[in-house]
C-alpha positions in Angstrom: 1.3 21.1 49.1 1.8 17.3 49.1 -1.6 16.8 47.5 -0.7 19.2 44.7 2.6 17.4 44.1 0.8 14.0 44.1 -1.8 15.2 41.6 1.0 16.5 39.3 2.9 13.2 39.6 -0.2 11.1 38.8 -1.1 13.4 35.9 2.4 13.1 34.5 2.3 9.3 34.9 -1.0 9.2 33.0 0.4 11.4 30.2 3.5 9.2 29.8 1.4 6.0 29.9 -0.8 7.3 27.1 2.1 8.4 25.0 1.1 12.0 24.9 3.7 14.5 23.8 4.1 17.1 26.6 4.7 19.9 24.2 1.9 19.4 21.7 -0.5 17.4 24.0 -1.1 15.0 21.1 -0.7 11.2 21.2 2.1 9.7 19.2 1.1 8.1 15.9 0.9 4.3 15.9 1.7 2.7 12.5 -1.0 0.3 11.5 -2.3 0.0 15.0 -5.9 -0.5 13.8 -5.0 -3.0 10.9 -4.5 -6.7 11.5 -4.1 -7.6 7.8 -7.1 -9.9 7.4 -9.2 -7.6 5.3 -8.8 -5.3 2.3 -8.5 -1.8 3.7 -8.4 0.0 0.4 -11.6 1.6 -1.0 -13.6 -0.4 -3.6 -13.2 0.7 -7.1 -9.6 1.8 -6.9 -6.7 0.0 -8.5 -5.2 -0.5 -5.0 -8.4 -2.4 -3.8 -8.4 -4.6 -6.9 -4.6 -5.4 -6.8 -4.9 -6.2 -3.1 -7.9 -8.5 -3.7 -6.1 -10.2 -6.6 -3.0 -10.6 -4.5 -5.1 -12.2 -1.8 -6.6 -14.6 -4.4 -3.1 -15.8 -5.3 -1.2 -15.6 -2.0 -3.9 -16.1 0.6 -3.3 -12.9 2.5 -3.5 -9.2 1.9 -0.6 -6.8 1.4 0.7 -5.9 4.9 0.2 -2.1 4.4 -3.2 -0.5 4.3 -2.4 3.1 3.5 -1.0 4.9 0.5 -1.7 5.4 -3.2 -0.4 3.1 -5.9 2.7 5.3 -6.4 3.7 4.6 -2.8 3.6 0.8 -3.0 7.2 0.4 -4.0 8.3 2.2 -0.9 5.9 0.1 1.2 7.3 -3.0 -0.4 10.8 -2.0 0.5 9.7 -1.2 4.1 8.3 -4.7 4.5 11.3 -6.5 3.0 9.6 -7.5 -0.3 11.4 -8.0 -3.6 11.4 -5.0 -5.8 12.6 -5.4 -9.3 12.6 -3.8 -12.8 12.1 -7.3 -14.3 8.5 -8.6 -14.5 7.6 -12.0 -13.0 4.3 -13.9 -13.0 2.0 -12.9 -10.2 4.0 -9.9 -9.1 2.4 -6.6 -8.7 3.3 -4.0 -11.3 3.5 -0.5 -10.0 3.4 2.5 -12.4 4.6 5.9 -11.1 2.6 9.1 -11.9 2.1 9.7 -15.6 3.8 6.4 -16.7 1.9 4.4 -19.3 -1.4 6.3 -18.6 -1.2 6.2 -14.8 -2.9 9.1 -13.0 -1.2 11.4 -10.5 -1.6 8.7 -7.9 0.2 6.0 -9.9 -1.3 2.6 -10.8 -1.0 -0.9 -9.5 -2.1 -4.2 -11.1 -1.4 -7.9 -11.0 0.9 -9.5 -13.6 -1.1 -12.4 -15.1 1.0 -13.1 -18.2 4.3 -12.1 -19.9 4.3 -12.4 -23.7 7.4 -13.5 -25.6 7.9 -9.9 -26.8 8.0 -8.7 -23.2 4.5 -7.3 -23.2 3.0 -7.6 -19.8 -0.7 -8.5 -19.4 -2.0 -7.4 -16.0 -5.4 -7.5 -14.4 -6.4 -4.1 -13.2 -9.2 -1.9 -12.0 -9.8 1.7 -12.7 -7.7 1.6 -15.9 -8.9 1.0 -19.5 -12.4 -0.1 -18.5 -13.0 3.0 -16.2 -13.6 3.5 -12.6 -14.7 0.4 -10.6 -14.4 -1.9 -13.6 -11.7 -4.5 -14.0 -9.9 -5.3 -17.2 -6.7 -6.9 -18.6 -4.3 -4.2 -19.7 -1.0 -4.3 -21.6 2.1 -2.7 -20.0 5.9 -2.9 -20.5 9.0 -2.6 -18.4 10.8 0.7 -18.4 11.4 3.9 -16.4 8.8 4.4 -13.6 7.8 0.8 -13.6 8.5 -1.6 -10.8 7.5 -5.2 -9.9 7.0 -6.2 -6.3 6.3 -9.5 -4.6 6.8 -11.1 -1.2 
């Protein structure tokens, strides 16, 4: 009987140490456990990959999140304490929500490279006007469904 109780106790200790839920027998999720921030985790050819590369070119590091479509970057920015604004600034990331200014159902993200005197925003982008996997400079403007994020 003591051996059985000892086995149960040791098994329980192992389950707790591994973070396994006793009801579902699944491990608890670990946010960003496999990401250390020193590489671009987004898939090549997507606007998220290009925006992250361009961000790295300017700031010297990648965005601290590695999951999510472009339309989720505003929430990610809030979660990491970044500035989120409706006013453009040079070298901020412009985030377009689904269907705004030609953005797909996943949104779109690009790097603000220039702000014209009439308010037109010139942003470097991938997977926009030039097509999938191609970069181009595109014109955008402030308005509903448009946010600007930066650290």
